C-alpha positions, 0 to 999 in steps of 0.5 A: 579569305575568311580568318582562322578560328584557330591558328598555331604558328610555329607555335612551341610552348615554354611549359616541359609537357608539350613538344619540343617542336613547333607546332601548326595548325589552321581551324577556320568555320565549321572543321572539327579537329581530332586531336589524339594526346597520351595523357590528360595533362598533356590535352589540358596544357594544350589547350592553356595554349589554344586560349591564351594561358599558356606562355610560348617560347616563339612563334604564334597562337591566334584566335580571331585573328588576333594574336595572345601574347600582344592582345590587351587583358581586356580584350584577352579576356573578352575575346576568351568568353568566346571559347567554349571550354569542357574541362578533363576534371569538369566541375569539382565537388566541392562546387556550392551551386551548380545552376550559378557555375553552369550559368556563371561566364557566359554571364560574363560575357553575353548580352543574351538576358539572364532568363534566355540564357537559363532558357537555352542552358535548360535545352542543353541540358536534355540534349545531355540527358538532364531533365534541367539544368542542376540545382543546389551544391555538387555535393548532391549530384551525381558524377554523371550528372556534374560531367553532362552539366560540364558539357552545358558550361561549354556550348552555351552562348555560342562559342566559337570556339569549343575544346573537349578534354574528355576520352571518348569512348570514357562517357559511354555512346549516350553521352560521346552522340549527344556531344558529337550532336552538340558540335555537329549543330555549334559546327553549322554554326560557324564554330570550331571543335576541338577534341582532344583524347586518349588514342583508342577505337573510339576514335577510329569508330565511323559516325567519327568524322573530323575533318583533320586528325593529329596526334600531339606527340614529342615531333609537335602536331602530326596528322594521322591521315588526311580527312575530308571535310564534312559536308 
């Protein structure tokens, strides 16, 4: 049996931002989970928990079969190199070089030559509506383009788990469609995708076809309705 990409086994976080109830979740290769969260703060702390960056009060969180709480620090850092994350606040306005910021994490965690990684980044940039990878300081780049650059950073390097902290309807249909398309392509290569978003009509759009539809509420992770796995 294949090892799940991400598994939460009766996990309870220490942070008051998270529910006190135990959380259970299993995401395998090709899975797509849409998780409704009441606010970006809870979503961000939950993403930290899944990434081994938030301590547990009890239970386990495993990524690619490894328990975050027992993995040596160096190994945990290497494992996080297989997670692509689109943060709720993507790229800071005081970032001195947007292109370097996009590439930095993947260059640290991959053996792919820098030239090849840059080529992949340019292809992703075009997929997300940019002519190429933005260069120069973030203060000279528009907010929509900084968000698109952050999407490139999340998908770069073929991560095994993608965590997207973004309202589905907030940034327009074009970007949402690009993210869904890029997510489907990543899932086809064996990644699992988790989209953390505020409740809204966009989550009910039939175009959005998750394998898991959940709510992160005070009762923990609760299914909204059972979804069939995408073919």
